[in-house]
N, C-alpha and C positions, 0 to 999 in steps of 0.2 A: 648707336650713341660714338662718338669720338672721343676717345679717352687722351688726357693729357696727365702728364705727372709731373709737379712742381717743385722743386728744391730750391727753397729759402727759410733761409732763419728767421726773417721778420715774417714772426705770427699775424701780428696784423695784418702786413700790409699780403698776406698771404691767403688771407682769411679774407679780404675787400674784394681782390682780383677773384679770388676763387669761386666768391657768390657769383661777380659778374660774367663770371663763363657758365659758369653754371647755368644764370638767366639766359643764357646765349645758346644753349644747348649740349654742352660740353659734359662730360665726367671728368672731375679732377683730383686727382690725389693728392696730400701735400706729403712732402717730406722736411725734418725741421734743420737735418745737414746732410751732408755728404754722405757720410755712413748710410746713413736709412734713404736714402734717396736710391743709391747705388744698389741695396741689397732687396726694396720695392723693383726698381727695373729687371734684376734677374729674376725674381720672386715675385711677379705682381699678384694683387689679390683676386678670387676669381672672378674675371667678365671686365677683369681694370686693365689687361695688356696697355701699357703704354703707347699712341700715336704721336705722340712727339713729349720732347722733353724741354720744361722750361728754368732754364740752369742760371741760380745768380754766382755772380762771379768773386762776390766776397762772402766768404763761409765761414764758419766757426773754428771745424773741423779740417778743412782740408779747400786749398788754391781750386775757382772751379775752371781753370785751365787743367788743373790734375784730372778733376773728374772729367772732363771734356776727353782728357785723353784715354782715359782708361778706360768711357763708355766704347769711343772707335777702337780700343782696342777687344770687346767683348765680341764671342763667335756670334753667328747668323745675321740673325735680324735683331737683333739686342744693340747689336754694334752698328746699325742702321738707322735709326729712330734719327728723327728731325731732330736738332737741339737749336735752340733759342734763345741767345743768353742774353740774361740782365746784369746791370753796371752800376753803380756809383758814379764808376771813373771815368773821368774825360778826357783819358790818353788815350789819343787815337792810335796807338801800339798795342793797346790789349788787346781794342776790336781787330787786328789785324792779326796776333798771336795765337784770338780763339777760332779767327775762321782758317788759318792755316791746319792748327788741331781739326778742325773738322765740324765747326759750328757752323747751319745752316741761313743764321741769319743774326742779329746783333740790335738791343735795345737799352738805349743807357736811362739811367733813373734823374729824374723823375720824370714818369711817360704817361699819357693818357689813356685808358682801358680798351676806348676805341681802336685806337690805333693798335696796340698790342692784339688785341682780336682781327685785326687787317692782315697783320703778319702773320699771325698762328693758319688764319683761314688759307693765306696765301701761298704757304708753304704747301700743309693739307692739299688744296687745292694741283701744286705741281706733281705731288705725289699720287692723288687719286685720277686724275682726269686725262691723265696720259697724252698720246699726239694727237694731232690732229690726221683722218686717213689718210696715212701715208704707207708704203710699204713697211712689213714688221720690220725687217734687216735694211740696215743700210752699209754697205761698204765702200768703203777708201783704201785701196790694196790689200797690207794686213792687216787697216781699223774695220771694227767691224762693231756697230751698235745695234743692237735688238731693243726695240721701242715699250714693247711686251713685257719684256723678263730683266728690261732697265737692270741692262748688262754691259760692257763694253773690254771688247778683248782684242791686242795685237797681236798677230801671230798664233791666237790659240790663248795665252794666256791672260787671266784675267786683269783688270785694270778695276786701280780700289779709289771707286770715287764718293762721295758723297751725291743725297737726292738733289742738292742744288747745283753741283758741279757738272750732274748728267745732265739737268737740264740747262742746264750754260752750252752743254758743246753738241746737245739737240739741238737750242737756239744755231748755234755757228752754221752748225752739219747740212739742218735744214736751209741754210742761205749761201750754200758755200759759190764760194768766188765774190760774196757779196759785202762790201765793207761796214761794220757795223760801229754806229759809237757806242760809249759806254751806254749812255742813257737808254736808248733805241735794246742796247742788249738786257740791261734790267727791266726793264718796260716791259719786255718779251715774256722773258721770265714772271716777273713779279704777276701780271695780267692787270696792275692802274702803278702810278707812280707813286713811292713812297717816299726813302727820303733816297737821294742819288748823293752815294759814296763812293768815286770811283776809285780808290783804293782798293775796296775790296773786292769791285772784278777783277784788277789785278791781282790780288795774291791768289781768288780759285782757277785762274788761268796758269798760272804759275804751280796753282798742283796739278789741274789738270794735263801740260806739258808735261810733267814731271812722270806722267801716269801712261802716255799715251805718244809721248815721242821717244825715240829712237836716242836723241840728245837735245837734252830740255833746254841747253843754252844755246842750242843752235835748230830749233823748231822748223819743221817742212809740213807740221801742220794745219798748226794755231799760229797765224801772221801778225806781229801789230804793225799797225801802221801808223807813224807816228804823230800826233797834233789830233791824232782822230779817232782809233782804237784799233779793233780788229777783224780780219777775214779768213774763213775755213778754207785752204786750198785744196783746189776741184782736183788737181793731178796729185798723189801721190804713190809715194814706194814705187 
């Protein structure tokens, strides 16, 4: 059974959502604030190592963005746990900042439990399914993408990417030389069309470029096609 850790200070909402997710086949552990959530992430109950973190943006003891920052700074697998952020705020900038800090997805309140479930399943599917039959290693000059290990290196130097960013990179690399629109990229990564939010793709692409490009401001690997989307260059280095 896949395990979810929910950091949410609204106890009533957490109970309702938790019961719905448990009926859908997940194990759910709830933390009422950031301190308790971070403690459970680093020292989970036996058999409850979280496969995904549901994180409220507005918590009583710590901003959710700061929690996300701290999660991404944790060592090993703990720091790579997928993060789905929830917020009652409507400001798109909160979404952008959350994605920049390493969140994998973002869902504004109020939301339908079915949509939350769909997003959770999409994130976990990306993590577990792997890629379609193809070479384990993809090499583009000094850039190497290992599908099985889900790692990326440039000249032997490891690149720090979230699970979602890794899948975005794979989506582009598999179609090297082909221009993809933002909607096509999101559909390929999610496996289904949910909420198309173009700017979120731009934020993630910026993070990927910062990790794999020699000069992120003058990219050679992931190129922007103005008014259309992105293309992964076939010839590199």
